[in-house]
C-alpha positions as CSV (number, residue, x, y, z in Angstrom):
1,M,85.9,66.3,105.1
2,N,82.9,67.1,103.0
3,E,81.3,70.5,102.8
4,L,78.5,69.7,105.2
5,G,81.0,68.5,107.8
6,M,82.9,71.8,107.5
7,L,79.7,73.8,108.0
8,R,78.8,71.8,111.1
9,R,82.3,72.3,112.5
10,R,82.1,76.0,111.9
11,R,78.6,76.3,113.4
12,D,79.7,74.5,116.5
13,D,82.5,76.9,117.4
14,G,80.2,79.8,117.9
15,L,81.6,81.9,115.1
16,G,79.5,80.5,112.3
17,P,80.8,80.9,108.8
18,N,83.4,83.4,110.0
19,S,85.3,80.8,112.0
20,D,88.4,80.9,109.8
21,I,88.4,84.7,109.8
22,G,88.0,84.8,113.5
23,N,90.8,82.3,114.1
24,K,93.2,84.2,111.8
25,L,92.3,87.6,113.5
26,R,92.8,86.0,116.9
27,A,96.3,84.7,115.9
28,L,97.2,88.1,114.4
29,Y,96.1,90.0,117.5
30,G,98.1,87.7,119.7
31,A,101.2,88.3,117.6
32,V,100.7,92.1,117.8
33,Q,100.3,91.9,121.6
34,Q,103.7,90.3,121.8
35,E,105.4,93.1,119.9
36,E,107.3,95.7,121.9
37,I,106.0,99.3,121.8
38,P,108.5,101.5,119.9
39,T,110.4,104.0,122.1
40,R,109.4,106.8,119.7
41,L,105.7,106.1,120.3
42,I,106.2,106.1,124.1
43,D,108.1,109.4,123.9
44,L,105.3,111.0,121.9
45,L,102.6,109.7,124.4
46,E,104.6,111.2,127.3
47,Q,104.9,114.5,125.4
48,L,101.1,114.5,124.9
49,D,100.5,113.8,128.5
50,A,102.7,116.7,129.5
51,V,100.9,119.1,127.2
52,E,97.5,117.9,128.4
53,K,98.5,118.4,132.1
54,Q,99.8,121.9,131.3
55,A,96.6,122.8,129.5
56,K,94.5,121.6,132.5
57,T,96.7,123.6,134.9
58,E,96.4,126.8,132.8
59,K,92.7,126.4,132.4
60,S,92.1,126.0,136.2
61,E,94.1,129.1,137.1
């Protein structure tokens, strides 16, 4: 395909000259969504929630 044909193809997909970058980012994001959240991260988030709840309770008293 010649250069003009590639430009037309990219312009038609709505992403313009960033078409290839957009496609690669979309593929990477899809792969990341499929990964499991590490248990350690979930534990840390639960600890943060507990501390925030405790701080709200103490502040309202």
